C-alpha positions in Angstrom: 88.8 96.4 87.4 90.8 98.6 85.2 93.1 100.8 87.5 94.3 103.0 84.8 94.4 106.8 85.9 93.3 109.1 83.2 94.1 112.6 84.4 91.2 115.0 84.9 88.8 111.9 83.5 88.7 109.4 85.9 90.0 105.8 86.7 89.6 103.3 84.3 85.8 102.9 83.5 85.2 105.2 86.5 84.6 108.9 85.3 84.2 112.2 87.1 80.7 113.5 86.9 78.9 110.0 87.2 76.4 109.9 89.8 76.7 107.5 92.8 74.1 104.9 91.2 76.0 104.7 88.0 79.3 103.9 89.8 77.7 101.4 92.0 76.1 99.7 89.0 79.6 99.7 87.4 81.9 98.4 90.6 79.4 97.1 93.2 78.3 98.4 96.6 81.0 100.0 98.5 82.4 98.5 101.8 81.6 101.5 103.7 79.6 104.7 103.0 79.9 108.1 104.5 77.7 111.1 104.3 79.2 114.4 105.5 76.9 117.6 105.7 79.0 120.3 106.3 76.9 123.5 106.2 80.0 125.6 104.9 80.6 123.2 101.9 78.6 121.0 99.6 77.2 117.6 101.0 79.8 115.0 100.3 79.0 111.2 99.8 82.4 108.8 100.4 82.3 105.4 99.2 85.0 103.1 100.2 86.3 100.0 98.5 88.6 98.3 100.5 89.3 95.3 98.3 90.0 98.0 95.0 92.1 100.2 97.5 90.1 103.2 96.4 87.7 105.8 98.0 85.4 107.8 95.9 84.1 111.5 96.9 80.7 112.8 95.4 79.7 116.2 95.9 76.6 118.2 95.2 72.6 117.9 96.0 72.6 115.4 93.1 76.1 113.8 94.0 78.4 113.2 91.3 81.9 112.0 91.5 84.6 114.5 91.9 87.5 112.9 93.4 89.2 109.8 93.7 91.8 108.6 96.5 94.0 105.6 95.2 96.0 103.5 97.3 96.0 100.2 95.1 99.8 99.3 94.1 98.4 97.9 90.8 97.1 101.3 89.3 98.9 102.8 86.5 99.7 106.2 85.0 101.0 106.6 81.6 101.7 103.0 81.4 103.6 103.0 84.2 103.1 101.2 87.8 103.7 104.5 89.9 103.8 102.7 93.2 107.1 101.2 92.1 108.6 104.4 91.3 110.5 106.9 93.4 109.3 110.6 93.9 111.9 111.5 91.7 110.9 109.0 88.8 107.4 109.9 89.5 108.1 113.7 89.0 110.5 112.7 85.7 107.1 110.9 84.6 104.8 113.9 84.9 107.4 116.3 83.3 107.7 113.8 80.5 104.2 113.9 79.8 103.8 117.8 80.0 102.8 118.3 83.6 105.6 120.8 84.6 104.1 122.9 87.6 104.4 121.2 90.8 104.0 121.9 94.4 105.9 120.1 97.3 104.4 120.5 100.9 104.9 118.5 104.1 101.5 117.7 105.6 100.7 118.0 109.2 100.6 114.4 109.8 103.9 113.7 108.4 103.3 112.7 104.5 104.9 114.6 101.9 102.8 115.6 99.0 103.8 116.3 95.6 101.1 118.2 93.4 100.6 118.8 89.8 97.7 121.4 89.5 97.4 121.5 85.8 96.7 117.8 86.1 94.8 117.7 89.4 96.8 115.4 90.8 98.6 114.8 93.9 101.2 111.9 95.1 101.6 111.5 99.0 104.7 110.0 100.2 105.5 108.4 103.6 109.0 108.1 104.1 110.0 108.0 100.4 107.5 105.7 99.8 104.2 106.2 97.7 101.2 105.6 99.9 98.2 107.5 98.0 97.2 109.4 94.7 94.2 111.8 95.1 92.8 112.7 91.3 90.3 115.4 90.5 88.7 116.7 87.7 
């Protein structure tokens, strides 16, 4: 499976706005499926692919891919294996690629989140180690 992060586009051949059926045809059935029907938000379908280290979030009445959570250490961004990088190296990589605006927050559960809003990408660190990347369209 291609694990290249394409900012605002998707992960490898998995592209934002793809319907559930198209993604399943591409990478197979998920290990876990969860349907979240919150009256305040759009319905969300979550597909977890444990072996691939990804979780896909589909939103809407006719669900399309809106967000990807990546924990697979083999993924790359701008040709670099980002899970091998420190927070400082990751920030430098993003700035080098013209993503200058960043936000940093400490999450309630203890992780540090470094966000680049113009790229719709968040990096989550636990004790200075990258543990997850969330990308959106």
